C-alpha positions in Angstrom: 0.0 0.0 0.0 1.3 3.4 -0.9 2.2 5.6 2.0 0.8 9.1 2.4 3.6 11.7 2.1 4.7 13.1 5.5 3.1 16.3 6.5 -0.1 15.9 4.5 -3.2 16.4 6.6 -5.7 13.6 5.7 -8.6 16.0 6.3 -7.2 18.2 3.6 -7.0 15.2 1.2 -10.7 14.4 2.0 -11.8 18.0 1.4 -10.0 18.1 -1.9 -11.6 14.8 -3.0 -15.0 16.2 -2.0 -14.4 19.4 -4.0 -13.4 17.4 -7.1 -16.4 15.2 -6.7 -18.9 18.0 -6.4 -17.3 20.0 -9.3 -16.2 22.9 -7.0 -12.6 22.8 -8.3 -13.7 22.7 -11.9 -16.2 25.5 -11.3 -13.6 27.7 -9.6 -11.1 27.2 -12.5 -13.9 28.0 -15.0 -14.7 31.1 -13.1 -11.1 32.3 -13.2 -10.9 31.6 -17.0 -14.1 33.6 -17.6 -12.8 36.5 -15.5 -9.5 36.5 -17.5 -11.4 36.4 -20.8 -13.5 39.4 -19.7 -10.3 41.3 -18.7 -8.6 40.6 -22.0 -11.6 41.7 -24.0 -11.8 44.9 -21.9 -8.2 45.6 -22.6 -8.6 45.2 -26.3 -11.7 47.5 -26.4 -9.9 50.1 -24.4 -6.9 50.0 -26.7 -9.1 50.1 -29.8 -10.7 53.3 -28.5 -7.3 55.0 -28.3 -6.1 53.6 -31.7 -9.2 54.5 -33.5 -9.1 58.1 -32.0 -5.5 58.5 -33.0 -5.4 56.9 -36.4 -9.0 56.7 -37.5 -10.7 53.5 -38.4 -9.3 53.3 -41.9 -5.7 53.4 -41.0 -5.9 51.4 -37.8 -5.1 47.7 -37.8 -5.7 44.8 -35.5 -1.9 44.7 -34.8 -2.0 48.3 -33.7 -4.7 47.5 -31.2 -2.9 44.5 -29.7 0.4 46.5 -29.5 -1.4 49.0 -27.3 -2.0 46.2 -24.7 0.2 43.7 -22.8 -1.4 40.8 -24.6 0.2 38.3 -27.1 -0.4 39.1 -30.8 -2.6 36.1 -31.4 -4.9 37.0 -28.5 -6.9 39.5 -30.6 -8.5 36.8 -32.7 -9.8 34.9 -29.7 -12.2 37.7 -29.2 -12.8 39.6 -32.4 -12.8 38.7 -36.1 -11.2 42.0 -37.3 -10.9 45.7 -36.5 -14.4 46.3 -37.7 -15.7 43.7 -35.3 -14.0 45.7 -32.4 -15.6 48.9 -33.8 -19.0 47.3 -33.8 -18.5 46.2 -30.2 -17.5 49.7 -29.1 -20.5 51.2 -30.8 -22.8 48.6 -29.2 -21.4 49.6 -25.8 -21.9 53.3 -26.5 -25.5 52.7 -27.8 -26.4 50.7 -24.7 -25.0 53.4 -22.4 -27.1 56.0 -24.3 -30.2 53.8 -24.0 -29.7 53.5 -20.2 -29.2 57.1 -19.4 -32.0 58.5 -21.5 -34.5 55.8 -20.4 -33.7 56.6 -16.8 -34.5 60.3 -17.3 -37.7 59.6 -19.3 -39.0 57.5 -16.4 -38.3 59.7 -13.5 -41.6 59.9 -11.5 -43.2 63.2 -10.8 -42.0 65.1 -13.8 -43.9 66.6 -16.7 -43.4 65.1 -20.2 -41.4 68.2 -21.1 -39.0 67.8 -18.1 -38.6 64.1 -19.0 -37.8 64.7 -22.6 -35.4 67.6 -21.8 -33.7 65.5 -19.1 -33.3 62.6 -21.6 -31.7 64.8 -24.2 -29.5 66.5 -21.7 -28.3 63.1 -20.4 -27.6 62.0 -24.0 -25.6 65.1 -24.9 -23.6 64.8 -21.7 -22.7 61.2 -22.6 -21.7 62.4 -26.0 -19.3 64.8 -24.4 -18.0 62.2 -22.0 -17.4 59.8 -24.9 -16.4 62.4 -27.3 -13.5 60.5 -28.9 -15.5 57.4 -29.6 -18.5 59.5 -30.8 -16.2 61.3 -33.2 -15.0 58.0 -34.6 -18.6 56.9 -35.0 -19.5 60.2 -36.7 -16.7 59.8 -39.2 -16.9 56.1 -39.9 -20.4 54.7 -39.2 -21.4 54.6 -42.8 -18.1 53.2 -44.1 -18.9 50.1 -46.1 -21.9 49.4 -43.9 -19.6 48.6 -40.9 -22.3 49.7 -38.5 -26.0 49.9 -39.7 -28.5 52.4 -38.5 -30.4 49.5 -36.8 -27.4 48.8 -34.7 -27.0 52.4 -33.6 -30.5 53.6 -33.3 -33.2 50.9 -33.5 -33.2 49.7 -29.9 -33.4 53.3 -28.6 -36.2 54.1 -31.0 -38.2 51.1 -29.7 -37.7 52.2 -26.1 -38.8 55.8 -26.9 -41.8 54.5 -28.9 -43.0 52.6 -25.7 -42.6 55.7 -23.5 -44.4 57.9 -26.0 -47.2 55.4 -26.2 -47.5 55.5 -22.4 -47.6 59.3 -22.3 -50.3 59.3 -25.1 -52.5 56.9 -23.2 -52.3 59.1 -20.2 -53.3 62.1 -22.2 -50.0 63.9 -22.0 -49.4 63.8 -25.7 -51.7 64.1 -28.7 -52.5 61.0 -30.8 -49.9 61.2 -33.6 -47.8 58.7 -35.5 -45.5 57.6 -32.7 -43.2 55.5 -35.0 -42.4 58.7 -37.0 -42.1 60.8 -33.9 -39.7 58.3 -32.1 -37.6 58.0 -35.2 -37.4 61.7 -35.7 -36.5 62.4 -32.0 -33.7 59.9 -31.9 -32.3 60.9 -35.3 -32.4 64.6 -34.5 -30.6 64.0 -31.2 -27.8 62.3 -33.0 -27.5 65.1 -35.6 -27.7 67.9 -33.1 -25.0 66.2 -31.1 -22.6 66.2 -34.0 -23.1 69.9 -34.5 -23.0 70.6 -30.8 -19.5 69.1 -30.7 -18.4 71.6 -33.5 -19.3 74.5 -31.2 -16.8 76.1 -28.8 -17.7 75.4 -26.1 -20.4 72.7 -26.7 -23.6 73.8 -24.9 -25.4 70.7 -23.6 -28.3 72.6 -22.0 -29.0 74.7 -25.1 -29.0 71.6 -27.3 -31.4 69.8 -25.0 -33.7 72.8 -24.8 -33.7 73.1 -28.6 -34.7 69.5 -29.2 -37.3 69.5 -26.5 -39.0 72.7 -27.8 -38.8 71.5 -31.4 -40.7 68.3 -30.7 -43.1 69.4 -28.0 -43.9 72.9 -29.2 -42.9 73.0 -32.9 -40.9 75.7 -34.6 -42.9 78.6 -33.1 -41.7 77.4 -29.6 -38.1 77.8 -30.6 -38.5 81.6 -30.6 -40.1 81.7 -27.1 
């Protein structure tokens, strides 16, 4: 019979056997691998932000992105197909942030529709300033060879707004109009106003938010009020 090495506590051996038998060891190892994968993906996305901002999407390469990290060169393709795939991931991340901040403002209780709409536009324009580098990359490259479609950028946000507009209409806070057109116009106008806001020195978030709110809730005559 094989002897147990000196100094090994038999209770530790039994605990290890139990952990293996119940899958605890495998689960812990799997958890660490998933955490490492998430960290590596985050590193590549952060590096891509910088590379795209410095070089532009056209001139940037996957190699440039990996070189801006401490990862091995082949690691990139474990997470992304090419640089366009990284770009789409960044835009999806930005679009999700935008949906979250505007939805939160539109659903604050105790506010009028005007206050909710203006708060949502303000939150969006503040995010654009916060993510200015990435927004500028999107602005310059979103239509290049269909890398990112309008659906990917806007469609989910339009659906969210459509639902909120419908709720406000049912409560009598808005007239009965074509909500599909209205939601599409409000989201598209926000994007276009944001691009022009960034061209101003300094960008005025509050003025941009007031403009869009008055345009859609009061019409052109309200802009002169």
